[in-house]
N, C-alpha and C positions, 0 to 999 in steps of 0.2 A: 349808386356810383356806377359809372360806366368804365369799361376796361378795353384794352387793346393789346394784342401780342404781335411781335414781329421777330422772325428768326435773325440770328446774329452769327456771322462767320467772318473772321478776319484771316485773310490769306497770308501765308508765311512770307510772301513777297511784299507785303505792305511796307512802304518807305519808312515808317516810324519804328520798325522792329530791330534793325541792325544794331543800334546802340542801347537797346532796352531788353535784355542784357545779353552780351555776347556769350554764346554757349548755353544759355538758359533763357531763351526769349519769352517775354511776357507782353501781352497787349497792354500798352500804357492806359492809364485811367482816362486821359483826355480822348483817346480813341474810343473807349467805351462810352463816354459822354457824348461823343459825336453820334454814335449809334442811337442813343436816347433822343438826340435832336432830330435825327432822321425819322425815327418812329413817330415823334410828336408831329413832324411835318406831314407824314403819311396819314396819320389818324385825324388830326384836327386842323390841318393846313395852317399850323402856327410855327413860327421860328422859336428857338430856345432863347428866352429873354434873360433868364437868371437861374443859376443853380443855387438853391436855397440851402441844400444839405446834400452831401454825397459821402458815402462810406464804402470803401473797397475792402471786402472781407476775404476774398480768396482769388487766386490768380486765374486769368483766362490765358490760355496758350494759343499760339497761332494754329489755325486749322481746326480748332475745337468748335463745336456747334453749341450755341447757347440761344436763349430767348430773352428779348426785351419785353417786359410787361409794364404797361402803364395803366394807372387807375386815377380817375379824376373826380374831384369833388370841388366844384366851382373853379377858381382861377389856378389853383395849385394842382400839380400832377405828381403822384407818387410813382417812382419807378423801381423796378427790380430787374437785375440781370441774373438769370438762373441757368445753370447747367445741370440737367437732371433734377436732383433734389437739393443741390447746393446753391445757396444765394451767393453770388460773386460780388455783387454791388447793390446798393439801394440808396434811395434818397428822395428829395423833393425838388422839382423844378417848376418854373413859371414860364408859360408861353405868351406870345404876343403876335398880333396879326402881321 
């Protein structure tokens, strides 16, 4: 199984944050999945074709640093978004050329 890691940092000025949630900003799941897509593009030069499964387990706050980890076995790619020892999100995606 091959793996790839990419740092993840969402700036507090990101346009998706003001409404998610006022006074207690969280990085939306769709923005986290966008980071998975960017990592997949950087690693395998593939676009994100399908999200098979995604679970969001803990919040990511603006300006926190995390890591996107990808592990592939054939067509499907497992992902984790981690901050230190905490898993923030995990799931399975499929890429396409």
